[in-house]
VEXMARRO-306829 format. One line per field, with one value per residue (C-alpha): residue number from 1; residue in one letter; x, y, z. Coordinates in nm, 2 decimals, always signed. Each point is the difference from the previous one (the first is absolute). Last residue first. Layout:
BEGIN
num: NUM / ...
residuo: A / ...
east: X / ...
north: Y / ...
up: Z / ...
//
This chain:
BEGIN
num: 415 / 414 / 413 / 412 / 411 / 410 / 409 / 408 / 407 / 406 / 405 / 404 / 403 / 402 / 401 / 400 / 399 / 398 / 397 / 396 / 395 / 394 / 393 / 392 / 391 / 390 / 389 / 388 / 387 / 386 / 385 / 384 / 383 / 382 / 381 / 380 / 379 / 378 / 377 / 376 / 375 / 374 / 373 / 372 / 371 / 370 / 369 / 368 / 367 / 366 / 365 / 364 / 363 / 362 / 361 / 360 / 359 / 358 / 357 / 356 / 355 / 354 / 353 / 352 / 351 / 350 / 349 / 348 / 347 / 346 / 345 / 344 / 343 / 342 / 341 / 340 / 339 / 338 / 337 / 336 / 335 / 334 / 333 / 332 / 331 / 330 / 329 / 328 / 327 / 326 / 325 / 324 / 323 / 322 / 321 / 320 / 319 / 318 / 317 / 316 / 315 / 314 / 313 / 312 / 311 / 310 / 309 / 308 / 307 / 306 / 305 / 304 / 303 / 302 / 301 / 300 / 299 / 298 / 297 / 296 / 295 / 294 / 293 / 292 / 291 / 290 / 289 / 288 / 287 / 286 / 285 / 284 / 283 / 282 / 281 / 280 / 279 / 278 / 277 / 276 / 275 / 274 / 273 / 272 / 271 / 270 / 269 / 268 / 267 / 266 / 265 / 264 / 263 / 262 / 261 / 260 / 259 / 258 / 257 / 256 / 255 / 254 / 253 / 252 / 251 / 250 / 249 / 248 / 247 / 246 / 245 / 244 / 243 / 242 / 241 / 240 / 239 / 238 / 237 / 236 / 235 / 234 / 233 / 232 / 231 / 230 / 229 / 228 / 227 / 226 / 225 / 224 / 223 / 222 / 221 / 220 / 219 / 218 / 217 / 216 / 215 / 214 / 213 / 212 / 211 / 210 / 209 / 208 / 207 / 206 / 205 / 204 / 203 / 202 / 201 / 200 / 199 / 198 / 197 / 196 / 195 / 194 / 193 / 192 / 191 / 190 / 189 / 188 / 187 / 186 / 185 / 184 / 183 / 182 / 181 / 180 / 179 / 178 / 177 / 176 / 175 / 174 / 173 / 172 / 171 / 170 / 169 / 168 / 167 / 166 / 165 / 164 / 163 / 162 / 161 / 160 / 159 / 158 / 157 / 156 / 155 / 154 / 153 / 152 / 151 / 150 / 149 / 148 / 147 / 146 / 145 / 144 / 143 / 142 / 141 / 140 / 139 / 138 / 137 / 136 / 135 / 134 / 133 / 132 / 131 / 130 / 129 / 128 / 127 / 126 / 125 / 124 / 123 / 122 / 121 / 120 / 119 / 118 / 117 / 116 / 115 / 114 / 113 / 112 / 111 / 110 / 109 / 108 / 107 / 106 / 105 / 104 / 103 / 102 / 101 / 100 / 99 / 98 / 97 / 96 / 95 / 94 / 93 / 92 / 91 / 90 / 89 / 88 / 87 / 86 / 85 / 84 / 83 / 82 / 81 / 80 / 79 / 78 / 77 / 76 / 75 / 74 / 73 / 72 / 71 / 70 / 69 / 68 / 67 / 66 / 65 / 64 / 63 / 62 / 61 / 60 / 59 / 58 / 57 / 56 / 55 / 54 / 53 / 52 / 51 / 50 / 49 / 48 / 47 / 46 / 45 / 44 / 43 / 42 / 41 / 40 / 39 / 38 / 37 / 36 / 35 / 34 / 33 / 32 / 31 / 30 / 29 / 28 / 27 / 26 / 25 / 24 / 23 / 22 / 21 / 20 / 19 / 18 / 17 / 16 / 15 / 14 / 13 / 12 / 11 / 10 / 9 / 8 / 7 / 6 / 5 / 4 / 3 / 2 / 1
residuo: X / X / X / X / X / X / X / X / X / X / X / X / X / X / X / X / X / X / X / X / X / X / X / X / X / X / X / X / X / X / X / X / X / X / X / X / X / X / X / X / X / X / X / X / X / X / X / X / X / X / X / X / X / X / X / X / X / X / X / X / X / X / X / X / X / X / X / X / X / X / X / X / X / X / X / X / X / X / X / X / X / X / X / X / X / X / X / X / X / X / X / X / X / X / X / X / X / X / X / X / X / X / X / X / X / X / X / X / X / X / X / X / X / X / X / X / X / X / X / X / X / X / X / X / X / X / X / X / X / X / X / X / X / X / X / X / X / X / X / X / X / X / X / X / X / X / X / X / X / X / X / X / X / X / X / X / X / X / X / X / X / X / X / X / X / X / X / X / X / X / X / X / X / X / X / X / X / X / X / X / X / X / X / X / X / X / X / X / X / X / X / X / X / X / X / X / X / X / X / X / X / X / X / X / X / X / X / X / X / X / X / X / X / X / X / X / X / X / X / X / X / X / X / X / X / X / X / X / X / X / X / X / X / X / X / X / X / X / X / X / X / X / X / X / X / X / X / X / X / X / X / X / X / X / X / X / X / X / X / X / X / X / X / X / X / X / X / X / X / X / X / X / X / X / X / X / X / X / X / X / X / X / X / X / X / X / X / X / X / X / X / X / X / X / X / X / X / X / X / X / X / X / X / X / X / X / X / X / X / X / X / X / X / X / X / X / X / X / X / X / X / X / X / X / X / X / X / X / X / X / X / X / X / X / X / X / X / X / X / X / X / X / X / X / X / X / X / X / X / X / X / X / X / X / X / X / X / X / X / X / X / X / X / X / X / X / X / X / X / X / X / X / X / X / X / X / X / X / X / X / X / X / X / X / X / X / X / X / X / X / X / X / X / X / X / X / X / X / X / X / X / X / X / X / X / X / X / X / X / X / X / X / X / X / X
east: +0.60 / -0.11 / +0.16 / -0.11 / -0.34 / -0.10 / -0.38 / -0.10 / +0.26 / -0.09 / -0.38 / +0.08 / +0.19 / -0.29 / -0.27 / +0.21 / +0.04 / -0.38 / -0.25 / -0.30 / -0.26 / +0.03 / -0.14 / -0.01 / +0.33 / +0.14 / +0.01 / +0.33 / +0.00 / +0.00 / +0.29 / +0.20 / -0.04 / +0.08 / +0.33 / +0.15 / +0.40 / +0.05 / -0.29 / +0.19 / -0.21 / -0.21 / -0.18 / -0.33 / -0.13 / +0.20 / -0.31 / -0.29 / -0.15 / +0.23 / +0.15 / +0.30 / +0.14 / +0.21 / +0.33 / +0.18 / +0.36 / +0.09 / +0.30 / +0.29 / +0.38 / +0.27 / -0.22 / +0.19 / +0.17 / +0.23 / +0.38 / +0.02 / +0.09 / -0.31 / -0.03 / -0.21 / -0.36 / -0.16 / -0.37 / -0.24 / -0.38 / -0.20 / -0.34 / -0.36 / -0.27 / -0.31 / -0.18 / -0.02 / -0.22 / -0.27 / -0.03 / -0.33 / -0.22 / +0.02 / +0.10 / +0.12 / +0.36 / +0.28 / +0.32 / +0.38 / +0.26 / -0.25 / +0.09 / +0.35 / -0.14 / +0.16 / +0.35 / +0.17 / +0.36 / +0.15 / +0.22 / +0.14 / +0.03 / -0.01 / -0.28 / -0.17 / -0.04 / +0.01 / -0.21 / +0.07 / -0.28 / -0.17 / -0.35 / -0.28 / -0.09 / -0.31 / -0.08 / +0.00 / +0.18 / +0.38 / +0.28 / +0.37 / +0.16 / +0.37 / +0.26 / -0.17 / +0.13 / -0.26 / -0.12 / -0.04 / -0.19 / -0.23 / -0.06 / -0.09 / -0.22 / -0.21 / +0.01 / -0.13 / -0.28 / -0.08 / -0.06 / +0.26 / -0.14 / -0.13 / -0.28 / -0.11 / +0.02 / +0.09 / +0.34 / +0.24 / +0.18 / +0.34 / +0.34 / +0.28 / +0.35 / +0.30 / +0.36 / +0.34 / -0.12 / -0.01 / -0.02 / -0.23 / -0.23 / -0.02 / -0.12 / -0.24 / -0.15 / -0.04 / -0.18 / -0.23 / -0.08 / -0.10 / -0.20 / -0.19 / -0.04 / -0.08 / +0.25 / -0.21 / +0.04 / +0.14 / -0.32 / +0.02 / -0.18 / -0.29 / +0.00 / -0.01 / -0.36 / -0.15 / -0.15 / +0.14 / +0.36 / +0.15 / +0.24 / +0.25 / +0.38 / +0.31 / +0.38 / +0.32 / +0.35 / +0.27 / +0.37 / +0.24 / +0.32 / -0.08 / -0.33 / -0.12 / -0.36 / -0.13 / -0.32 / -0.06 / -0.10 / -0.28 / -0.27 / +0.20 / +0.07 / -0.37 / -0.06 / -0.13 / -0.02 / -0.17 / +0.10 / +0.34 / +0.11 / +0.37 / +0.08 / +0.29 / -0.22 / -0.19 / -0.17 / -0.03 / +0.00 / -0.24 / -0.23 / -0.01 / -0.05 / -0.31 / -0.15 / +0.05 / -0.17 / -0.29 / -0.05 / -0.02 / -0.29 / -0.06 / -0.06 / +0.26 / +0.26 / -0.27 / +0.06 / +0.36 / +0.33 / +0.11 / +0.29 / +0.23 / +0.38 / +0.23 / -0.21 / +0.17 / -0.29 / +0.05 / -0.06 / -0.32 / -0.12 / +0.06 / -0.17 / -0.31 / +0.03 / -0.10 / -0.37 / -0.14 / -0.27 / -0.22 / -0.29 / -0.20 / +0.10 / +0.18 / +0.03 / +0.20 / -0.12 / +0.18 / +0.17 / +0.09 / +0.28 / +0.00 / +0.17 / -0.14 / -0.09 / +0.16 / +0.34 / +0.19 / +0.31 / +0.36 / +0.32 / +0.34 / +0.32 / -0.23 / +0.06 / -0.24 / -0.30 / +0.11 / +0.01 / -0.33 / -0.22 / -0.17 / -0.03 / -0.15 / -0.36 / +0.10 / +0.18 / -0.32 / -0.03 / -0.28 / -0.12 / -0.36 / +0.05 / -0.13 / +0.26 / -0.06 / +0.20 / -0.31 / -0.23 / +0.23 / -0.03 / -0.38 / -0.02 / +0.17 / +0.36 / +0.12 / +0.38 / +0.03 / +0.28 / +0.35 / +0.35 / +0.35 / +0.31 / +0.37 / +0.28 / +0.30 / +0.37 / +0.16 / -0.01 / -0.25 / +0.04 / -0.28 / -0.22 / -0.36 / -0.07 / -0.12 / -0.38 / -0.20 / -0.35 / -0.10 / -0.28 / -0.31 / -0.24 / -0.36 / -0.22 / -0.26 / +0.27 / -0.13 / -0.35 / +0.17 / -0.02 / -0.33 / -0.16 / +0.16 / -0.21 / +0.18 / -0.11 / +0.27 / -0.04 / -0.26 / -0.12 / -0.38 / +0.07 / -0.29 / -0.02 / +0.38 / +0.08 / -0.20 / +0.20 / +0.33 / -0.06 / +0.14 / +0.32 / +0.08 / -0.07 / +0.25 / -0.11 / -0.13 / +0.27 / +0.26 / +0.22 / +0.37 / +0.35 / +0.23 / +0.07 / +0.36 / +0.24 / +0.36 / +0.26 / +0.38 / +0.20 / -0.03 / -0.13 / -0.32 / -0.06 / -0.37 / -0.13
north: +1.66 / -0.13 / +0.05 / +0.36 / -0.08 / -0.37 / -0.01 / +0.37 / +0.05 / -0.30 / +0.09 / +0.36 / -0.13 / -0.24 / +0.27 / +0.25 / -0.28 / -0.02 / -0.24 / +0.16 / -0.10 / -0.36 / -0.27 / +0.19 / +0.16 / -0.36 / +0.02 / +0.19 / +0.26 / +0.31 / -0.16 / -0.03 / +0.37 / +0.09 / -0.16 / -0.30 / -0.03 / +0.09 / -0.23 / -0.29 / -0.18 / -0.32 / -0.16 / -0.08 / +0.08 / -0.25 / -0.12 / +0.23 / +0.21 / +0.21 / -0.05 / +0.18 / -0.14 / +0.26 / -0.05 / +0.20 / -0.08 / -0.09 / +0.08 / -0.15 / +0.03 / -0.18 / -0.26 / -0.25 / -0.34 / -0.10 / +0.03 / +0.16 / +0.34 / -0.02 / -0.18 / +0.12 / +0.00 / +0.24 / +0.02 / +0.09 / -0.07 / +0.05 / +0.14 / -0.02 / +0.24 / -0.14 / -0.12 / +0.34 / +0.11 / -0.24 / +0.21 / +0.17 / -0.22 / -0.29 / -0.36 / -0.19 / -0.01 / +0.06 / -0.11 / +0.01 / +0.09 / +0.03 / +0.13 / +0.00 / -0.07 / +0.03 / +0.09 / -0.07 / +0.07 / -0.20 / +0.11 / -0.22 / +0.18 / -0.35 / +0.06 / +0.31 / -0.18 / +0.31 / +0.09 / +0.21 / +0.11 / -0.01 / +0.09 / -0.19 / -0.02 / -0.16 / -0.36 / -0.09 / -0.32 / +0.06 / +0.06 / +0.05 / -0.06 / +0.07 / -0.11 / -0.30 / -0.05 / -0.21 / +0.30 / +0.20 / -0.27 / -0.05 / +0.37 / +0.05 / -0.30 / +0.18 / +0.32 / -0.17 / -0.16 / +0.34 / +0.17 / +0.20 / +0.31 / +0.06 / -0.26 / -0.15 / -0.36 / -0.04 / -0.15 / -0.28 / -0.18 / +0.00 / +0.05 / -0.06 / +0.10 / -0.12 / +0.14 / -0.16 / -0.37 / -0.35 / +0.04 / +0.28 / -0.19 / -0.28 / +0.22 / +0.17 / -0.33 / -0.11 / +0.33 / -0.04 / -0.36 / +0.07 / +0.30 / -0.16 / +0.24 / -0.25 / -0.13 / -0.21 / -0.35 / -0.14 / -0.17 / -0.19 / -0.33 / +0.15 / +0.28 / +0.35 / +0.12 / +0.28 / +0.27 / +0.29 / -0.15 / +0.16 / +0.26 / -0.07 / -0.07 / +0.07 / -0.03 / +0.16 / -0.06 / +0.24 / -0.11 / +0.29 / -0.10 / +0.22 / -0.18 / -0.31 / -0.11 / -0.21 / -0.19 / -0.20 / -0.36 / -0.12 / +0.04 / -0.18 / -0.27 / -0.04 / -0.04 / +0.17 / +0.37 / +0.32 / +0.33 / +0.03 / -0.06 / +0.09 / +0.04 / -0.21 / -0.30 / +0.21 / -0.21 / -0.34 / +0.11 / +0.28 / -0.20 / -0.29 / +0.25 / +0.15 / -0.34 / -0.14 / +0.31 / +0.02 / -0.38 / +0.01 / +0.24 / +0.26 / +0.30 / -0.15 / +0.29 / +0.27 / +0.10 / +0.06 / -0.19 / +0.01 / +0.23 / -0.01 / +0.07 / +0.09 / +0.24 / +0.10 / +0.11 / -0.31 / -0.21 / +0.18 / -0.01 / -0.38 / -0.06 / +0.19 / -0.22 / -0.29 / +0.09 / +0.16 / -0.14 / +0.20 / -0.11 / +0.33 / +0.17 / -0.10 / -0.32 / -0.18 / -0.36 / -0.29 / -0.11 / +0.37 / -0.01 / -0.01 / +0.32 / +0.09 / +0.37 / +0.25 / -0.03 / +0.23 / +0.10 / +0.01 / +0.14 / -0.09 / +0.18 / +0.29 / +0.13 / -0.25 / +0.13 / +0.36 / -0.09 / -0.19 / +0.28 / +0.11 / -0.35 / -0.17 / -0.04 / +0.00 / -0.33 / -0.20 / -0.16 / -0.26 / -0.20 / -0.01 / +0.07 / +0.35 / +0.08 / -0.02 / +0.25 / +0.23 / -0.29 / -0.09 / +0.34 / +0.03 / -0.34 / +0.11 / -0.09 / +0.15 / +0.02 / +0.12 / +0.21 / +0.09 / -0.08 / +0.12 / -0.09 / +0.14 / -0.18 / +0.19 / -0.04 / +0.28 / +0.37 / +0.11 / +0.36 / +0.19 / +0.08 / +0.00 / -0.09 / -0.35 / -0.02 / -0.09 / -0.11 / -0.18 / -0.23 / -0.02 / -0.28 / +0.11 / -0.23 / -0.17 / -0.23 / -0.35 / +0.11 / +0.17 / -0.31 / -0.09 / +0.33 / +0.03 / -0.31 / -0.19 / +0.13 / +0.23 / +0.09 / +0.27 / +0.02 / +0.08 / +0.30 / +0.15 / -0.16 / -0.06 / +0.36 / +0.05 / -0.27 / +0.13 / +0.37 / +0.28 / +0.18 / +0.23 / +0.33 / -0.09 / +0.22 / -0.27 / -0.23 / +0.26 / +0.06 / -0.14 / +0.09 / -0.28 / +0.01 / +0.09 / -0.06 / +0.03 / -0.25 / +0.06 / -0.33 / -0.15 / +0.29 / -0.01 / +0.17 / +0.10 / -0.02
up: -0.41 / +0.36 / +0.33 / +0.05 / +0.17 / -0.08 / +0.07 / -0.05 / -0.27 / -0.20 / +0.02 / -0.11 / -0.30 / -0.10 / +0.03 / -0.21 / -0.27 / +0.00 / +0.13 / +0.19 / -0.26 / +0.15 / -0.24 / -0.34 / +0.12 / +0.00 / -0.37 / +0.00 / -0.29 / +0.21 / +0.20 / -0.31 / -0.08 / +0.35 / -0.04 / +0.17 / -0.02 / +0.37 / +0.08 / -0.12 / -0.26 / +0.00 / -0.31 / -0.12 / -0.35 / -0.19 / -0.20 / +0.06 / +0.29 / +0.20 / +0.35 / +0.11 / +0.34 / +0.21 / +0.17 / +0.26 / +0.07 / +0.36 / +0.23 / +0.16 / +0.06 / +0.21 / +0.15 / +0.21 / -0.04 / +0.27 / +0.00 / +0.33 / -0.15 / -0.21 / -0.34 / -0.29 / -0.12 / -0.25 / +0.01 / -0.28 / +0.05 / -0.32 / +0.10 / -0.11 / -0.10 / -0.20 / +0.30 / +0.15 / -0.29 / +0.12 / +0.32 / -0.09 / -0.22 / -0.25 / +0.01 / -0.31 / +0.11 / -0.26 / +0.16 / -0.03 / +0.26 / +0.29 / +0.33 / +0.15 / +0.35 / +0.34 / -0.12 / +0.32 / +0.11 / +0.29 / +0.29 / +0.27 / +0.34 / +0.17 / +0.24 / -0.14 / -0.35 / -0.24 / -0.28 / -0.32 / -0.20 / -0.34 / -0.04 / -0.19 / -0.37 / -0.14 / -0.10 / +0.38 / -0.10 / +0.02 / +0.26 / -0.03 / +0.34 / +0.06 / +0.26 / +0.17 / +0.35 / +0.16 / +0.22 / -0.32 / -0.19 / +0.31 / +0.05 / -0.37 / +0.04 / +0.26 / -0.19 / -0.32 / +0.20 / +0.16 / -0.33 / -0.22 / -0.16 / -0.35 / +0.03 / -0.33 / +0.12 / +0.36 / +0.09 / -0.11 / -0.27 / +0.18 / -0.18 / +0.26 / -0.07 / +0.19 / -0.03 / +0.06 / -0.09 / +0.11 / +0.38 / -0.04 / -0.24 / +0.26 / +0.28 / -0.26 / -0.09 / +0.36 / +0.08 / -0.30 / +0.08 / +0.37 / -0.11 / -0.28 / -0.28 / -0.28 / -0.26 / -0.25 / -0.13 / +0.33 / +0.10 / -0.33 / +0.04 / +0.18 / -0.27 / +0.19 / +0.08 / -0.18 / +0.22 / -0.20 / +0.03 / +0.32 / +0.14 / -0.27 / +0.04 / -0.18 / +0.12 / -0.17 / +0.12 / -0.13 / +0.00 / -0.07 / -0.19 / -0.30 / -0.05 / +0.20 / +0.00 / +0.28 / -0.02 / +0.33 / -0.03 / +0.22 / -0.25 / -0.28 / +0.25 / +0.06 / -0.36 / -0.32 / +0.16 / -0.02 / +0.16 / -0.20 / -0.35 / -0.06 / -0.38 / -0.11 / -0.10 / -0.27 / -0.25 / +0.18 / +0.36 / -0.05 / -0.22 / +0.26 / +0.30 / -0.17 / -0.12 / +0.36 / +0.18 / -0.24 / +0.00 / +0.39 / -0.02 / -0.27 / +0.24 / +0.25 / -0.04 / +0.01 / +0.35 / -0.10 / +0.04 / -0.37 / +0.04 / -0.32 / +0.06 / -0.27 / -0.21 / -0.32 / -0.24 / -0.21 / +0.32 / +0.08 / -0.37 / -0.03 / +0.33 / -0.13 / -0.32 / +0.21 / +0.01 / +0.31 / +0.24 / +0.24 / +0.19 / +0.08 / -0.21 / -0.32 / -0.20 / -0.25 / -0.01 / +0.18 / -0.32 / -0.07 / +0.25 / +0.38 / +0.07 / +0.33 / +0.04 / +0.25 / -0.14 / +0.24 / -0.17 / +0.10 / -0.17 / +0.13 / -0.15 / -0.12 / -0.35 / -0.16 / +0.19 / -0.08 / -0.37 / +0.00 / +0.15 / -0.33 / -0.14 / +0.30 / -0.11 / -0.37 / +0.05 / +0.06 / -0.33 / -0.05 / -0.30 / -0.11 / -0.36 / +0.05 / +0.26 / +0.38 / +0.23 / +0.02 / +0.09 / +0.29 / +0.14 / -0.07 / +0.20 / +0.31 / +0.03 / +0.32 / -0.01 / +0.36 / +0.12 / -0.13 / +0.15 / -0.08 / +0.20 / -0.07 / +0.17 / +0.14 / +0.06 / +0.21 / -0.04 / +0.31 / +0.12 / -0.17 / +0.29 / +0.12 / +0.36 / +0.07 / +0.04 / +0.30 / +0.04 / +0.34 / -0.06 / +0.23 / -0.12 / +0.00 / +0.18 / -0.23 / -0.14 / +0.01 / -0.10 / -0.31 / -0.23 / +0.13 / -0.05 / -0.34 / -0.09 / -0.29 / -0.34 / -0.04 / -0.37 / +0.04 / -0.36 / +0.01 / +0.21 / +0.17 / +0.33 / -0.01 / +0.01 / +0.30 / +0.17 / -0.13 / +0.13 / -0.22 / -0.03 / -0.28 / +0.18 / +0.27 / +0.30 / +0.23 / -0.09 / +0.11 / -0.28 / -0.02 / +0.13 / +0.11 / +0.37 / +0.08 / +0.28 / -0.11 / -0.09 / -0.11 / -0.02 / -0.35 / -0.19 / -0.22 / -0.33 / -0.08 / -0.35
//
């Protein structure tokens, strides 16, 4: 973890491997040609056509220090809960009932220890009445919500490219279940009304108000319901800028959680760079990204006009998954990150990042009931890795592989 002072600033570009040298990197288009489970079914070319020119972003990190001693809020976020069919089957008992608590059991204590815990729920929770399904049109039973709530997550992000997989009914079922059973948990990214979409979610802990926003780049080509154009938050520049401006008026610290980027790419793409610049210029303080299904770098950026600084986690990777694909690079999808950030007040009374880092995670997949769960990499052993069924899909997988991947992407920020 890195502690940040309120005054001293120094020029710094976050370390990371050059993409040409990264042994884990591979081209998304080439992957798509052999991967039977490429979840981004919208054209990558169309998405990136708007951002063909690289967006220059000034990177700058505050100098490390231990000077802060005021009130704080601790934040935790994990990446994609991606419920492929074998994951759902591993959580189903012989009587047909579901219990997903095993997925999160080994990280539960750390989630509950945070003041605010956030998770990206990649899959819509539409209930069994819509049919439980995996790729390509996902739907999860309500028991997933039970497990997320029991684990201690305070904010659930539903703004993903799979939000519309079950149409309008999936959205309404999901929202109704959350509202009925867990009204205190904040659900972002999907909305039951225009008022709900326009309302900024602000959480207050220890006198610090933190706003959280969630958007997705698209919906896999599925149109929003004609009578619910507000159903899912999309990355619309005018709307995003307006939301951030409103969030800044209502809070001390603004977090944006975008579902963005190129799947399976270990480095941010031009679309992410474009939006990072927009977020920074608009005054966001922290970006926690999802969607690529692999981890990506963490860096500070600065708006050259105002000097405003923003911390970006480009992708936290998968929290839970069991892809059916095989080949080099599949091992990357088993590694995720738990972002850990401490927020305090600066001398001007504004929220700022006191401390930050990332905890490495790895998904263990084994055949049979209860065979899928996620561990902290620090607790993961060579023996566990040897039993991970993903080896049959990518022989490169090992504890050493996961460790090197984290070091190559995150440098010394992870533990």
